[in-house]
C-alpha positions in Angstrom: 0.0 0.0 0.0 1.4 3.4 -1.1 0.7 6.6 0.9 1.2 8.8 -2.2 1.6 8.1 -5.9 2.8 10.9 -8.2 1.8 10.2 -11.8 3.4 11.3 -15.1 5.5 13.7 -13.2 8.4 15.8 -14.6 10.8 18.2 -13.0 8.3 19.5 -10.4 8.1 16.1 -8.8 11.6 16.7 -7.3 10.0 19.4 -5.1 7.0 17.1 -4.3 9.3 14.3 -3.5 11.4 16.3 -1.0 8.3 17.6 0.8 6.6 14.3 0.8 9.7 12.6 2.2 9.8 15.2 5.0 6.3 14.1 5.9 7.4 10.4 5.9 5.0 9.6 3.1 7.7 7.7 1.1 6.1 8.6 -2.3 6.1 6.4 -5.3 6.8 8.4 -8.6 5.6 6.9 -11.9 6.9 8.9 -14.8 6.7 8.4 -18.5 9.5 10.7 -19.7 12.0 13.1 -18.3 11.8 16.9 -18.5 9.3 17.9 -21.2 8.3 21.5 -21.8 11.2 23.4 -20.3 13.6 21.7 -22.7 12.0 23.9 -25.4 13.3 27.0 -23.7 17.0 26.9 -24.3 17.9 29.6 -21.7 16.3 30.2 -18.3 16.7 33.7 -16.9 14.0 34.0 -14.3 14.5 31.1 -11.9 15.6 32.1 -8.3 19.2 31.4 -7.1 20.7 31.4 -10.6 22.2 34.9 -11.0 23.1 34.3 -14.6 21.1 32.9 -17.5 21.5 29.1 -17.4 20.2 26.0 -19.2 17.2 23.9 -18.2 19.5 20.9 -17.9 21.6 22.5 -15.2 18.5 23.5 -13.2 17.0 20.0 -13.4 20.3 18.2 -12.6 20.6 20.3 -9.4 17.0 19.5 -8.4 17.5 15.8 -9.2 20.7 15.5 -7.2 19.1 17.2 -4.2 16.0 14.9 -4.4 18.0 11.7 -4.7 19.6 12.5 -1.3 16.2 12.2 0.2 14.5 9.5 -1.7 14.8 7.4 -4.9 11.5 5.6 -5.1 10.5 6.2 -8.7 9.7 4.0 -11.7 9.6 4.8 -15.4 6.2 3.5 -16.5 2.7 4.7 -17.6 -0.6 4.4 -15.7 -3.3 2.8 -17.8 -6.1 2.7 -15.3 -7.1 4.1 -11.9 -10.3 2.7 -10.2 -11.7 3.1 -6.7 -11.7 -0.1 -4.8 -15.2 0.8 -3.5 -17.2 2.8 -5.9 -19.6 3.8 -3.1 -16.9 5.2 -0.9 -14.3 7.6 -2.4 -12.3 7.7 0.8 -11.1 4.2 0.5 -8.1 3.0 -1.3 -7.6 3.0 -5.1 -6.1 0.6 -7.6 -3.6 1.7 -10.3 -2.7 -0.6 -13.2 0.4 0.2 -15.3 1.9 -0.7 -18.6 4.4 -3.0 -16.9 1.5 -4.9 -15.2 1.9 -3.4 -11.8 -1.2 -3.4 -9.5 -0.6 -0.6 -7.0 -2.9 0.4 -4.1 -2.7 4.0 -3.2 -4.2 6.3 -0.5 -3.6 9.5 -2.4 -2.5 10.6 -5.9 -0.9 13.7 -7.4 -1.6 14.1 -11.1 0.6 15.9 -13.6 -0.6 14.3 -16.8 0.6 15.1 -20.3 -0.4 17.9 -22.5 -0.6 18.0 -26.2 0.6 20.6 -28.7 -2.2 22.4 -30.4 -2.2 22.6 -34.1 -3.0 25.6 -36.4 -5.3 23.4 -38.4 -4.6 24.9 -41.8 -4.2 23.3 -45.2 -1.1 21.2 -45.7 0.0 21.5 -42.1 0.0 17.8 -41.4 1.6 16.9 -44.8 4.5 19.2 -44.2 5.2 18.2 -40.6 8.9 17.5 -40.3 9.4 19.0 -43.8 9.1 22.6 -42.9 6.5 22.6 -40.2 7.6 22.2 -36.6 6.2 22.7 -33.1 9.6 23.0 -31.4 12.3 25.4 -32.5 15.1 24.0 -30.3 14.6 20.4 -31.5 16.1 20.4 -35.0 17.9 23.7 -35.2 20.4 22.4 -37.8 17.7 22.1 -40.4 16.9 25.8 -40.5 20.2 27.5 -39.6 20.7 30.7 -41.7 17.2 30.2 -43.2 14.1 32.4 -43.3 11.4 31.2 -40.8 8.0 32.1 -39.5 6.7 31.8 -35.9 2.9 31.8 -35.4 0.9 32.8 -32.3 1.2 35.5 -29.6 1.8 34.0 -26.1 5.2 33.6 -24.4 5.9 30.4 -26.3 6.0 32.2 -29.6 8.4 34.9 -28.3 10.7 32.3 -26.8 10.8 30.5 -30.1 11.3 33.7 -32.1 14.1 35.0 -29.9 15.9 31.6 -30.0 15.5 31.5 -33.8 16.8 35.0 -34.3 20.2 33.9 -33.1 20.6 31.2 -35.7 18.3 32.2 -38.6 18.7 34.9 -41.2 15.1 36.2 -40.9 12.3 35.5 -38.5 8.7 36.6 -39.2 6.5 36.7 -36.0 2.9 36.3 -37.2 0.1 37.5 -35.0 -3.6 37.6 -35.7 -4.0 40.8 -33.6 -2.3 44.1 -33.3 -1.4 43.6 -29.6 0.5 40.8 -27.7 -0.2 38.8 -24.6 3.3 37.7 -23.9 5.6 38.8 -21.1 6.7 42.5 -21.6 10.4 41.8 -21.4 10.2 39.2 -24.2 8.2 41.6 -26.4 10.8 44.3 -25.9 13.7 41.9 -26.6 12.0 40.8 -29.8 11.5 44.4 -30.9 15.2 45.0 -30.4 16.2 42.1 -32.7 17.1 43.4 -36.2 16.1 40.2 -37.9 12.6 39.8 -36.3 9.8 41.3 -38.3 6.3 41.5 -36.9 3.5 40.6 -39.2 0.4 41.8 -37.3 -3.4 41.4 -37.9 -2.6 38.3 -40.0 -3.5 34.7 -40.0 -2.1 31.8 -42.0 -4.5 30.3 -44.5 -2.3 27.8 -46.2 1.3 26.4 -46.0 2.7 25.8 -49.5 5.7 24.1 -51.1 6.8 21.1 -53.1 8.8 18.5 -51.1 9.4 21.0 -48.3 7.8 24.3 -47.2 8.5 27.2 -49.6 6.0 29.9 -48.7 2.8 30.7 -46.7 -0.4 32.4 -47.7 -1.7 35.0 -45.2 -5.0 36.6 -44.7 -4.0 40.2 -43.8 -6.9 42.6 -43.2 -9.0 40.8 -45.7 -6.2 40.8 -48.3 -4.1 37.9 -49.3 -0.4 38.1 -48.9 2.4 35.5 -49.5 5.7 35.3 -47.7 8.6 33.1 -48.8 10.0 31.0 -46.0 11.9 27.8 -45.4 10.3 26.8 -42.1 7.2 27.6 -40.0 7.0 27.1 -36.3 3.6 26.7 -34.7 3.8 27.9 -31.1 0.2 27.6 -29.9 -0.6 26.7 -26.3 -1.1 23.1 -25.1 -4.2 21.1 -24.2 -4.4 18.5 -21.4 -4.7 14.9 -22.6 -8.1 13.4 -22.6 -7.2 10.2 -20.6 -9.8 7.5 -19.8 -9.1 6.7 -16.2 -10.8 9.0 -13.7 -12.5 11.0 -16.4 -15.9 9.7 -15.1 -15.1 11.2 -11.6 -12.8 14.2 -12.0 -14.4 17.6 -12.8 -12.9 19.5 -15.7 -13.6 22.8 -17.4 -14.6 23.3 -21.0 -11.0 23.1 -22.1 -10.5 19.8 -20.3 -8.2 21.2 -17.5 -8.8 19.6 -14.1 -10.6 22.0 -11.8 -8.7 22.6 -8.6 -8.7 25.1 -5.8 -5.7 27.1 -4.6 -4.5 24.0 -2.6 -4.3 21.8 -5.7 -7.4 19.9 -4.5 -9.8 18.4 -7.0 -13.4 17.3 -6.4 -12.0 13.9 -5.3 -10.5 14.3 -1.8 -7.7 11.8 -2.5 -6.6 13.3 -5.9 -4.5 16.5 -6.3 -3.6 18.0 -9.7 -0.9 20.5 -10.4 0.4 22.9 -13.0 -0.1 22.0 -16.7 -3.2 19.9 -16.3 -5.0 22.0 -13.7 -6.6 25.4 -13.3 -4.8 26.3 -10.0 -2.0 28.5 -11.4 -3.9 31.2 -13.3 -2.3 29.9 -16.5 1.1 31.2 -15.4 3.2 28.3 -16.7 6.5 28.9 -15.1 9.1 26.6 -13.4 9.0 28.5 -10.1 5.1 28.2 -10.0 5.3 24.5 -10.8 7.7 23.9 -7.9 5.5 25.8 -5.5 2.4 23.9 -6.6 4.1 20.5 -6.1 5.1 21.5 -2.6 1.5 22.6 -1.8 0.1 19.4 -3.3 2.5 17.2 -1.2 1.5 19.0 2.0 -2.2 18.6 1.3 -1.8 15.0 0.5 -0.2 14.6 3.9 -3.0 16.4 5.6 -5.6 14.2 3.8 -3.8 11.0 4.9 -3.4 12.2 8.4 -7.1 13.1 8.7 -8.3 9.9 7.2 
């Protein structure tokens, strides 16, 4: 019987693990893959304690080394099913089944389930994926070095991608469907200072065109059609939580499928806590420092739930 199982976690679970260990919960962490979204941000400038810009890898390694000193009870696996042992009593134990045929009984669970990249849903987007269409600028940088590229959308993700690409590409078009941005002010200012970033405002992509690879895009710009020659287009739209099967009949979600939580990471199920990407508890401020704080809060409230029950 496990006191606490943390599911599909990534770098935030280092924080949860440390706090849960201090409460003597001996948590079991089941994780499907290391790191995830922060690897798409090549430089981290706003995490406390680091006085100079650093890499995500350095931050994660320091977190990992600290956490290992306290506990090392984690397993690389995926959870296929979670069911209440007694459907009539949600305060009893729960059974987890994994891909490696584990049957795990748990008293409480912290969820940090996967999210999926959103698509632009324009003509030829799927056909040109990997041939000039990408959802991650830092993944295959050698394909578009010294090329002309376009970045689509307006949140922080688009500006992170555009600023990164401006250092390795000849020209970067930042395409935005409005005339104003919703990104962090400092990123907007940095993008404006870059000589090779050009803002294409009040515009939407209608079609991605080319032969074997992307050659140009067709824009709808104030009810006029405009074409831009490019070598690569990066779609930097926000993410959507995965629509998983287990627990979906019990957990309350909003219209965008995020798990509804309060400011203590509590869901409508007293034994389930949800954090960061898959939940509504962070006011959509997807930052490493916020994730770590949420993991700590979730671990404390899992301890309180177990102690009270």
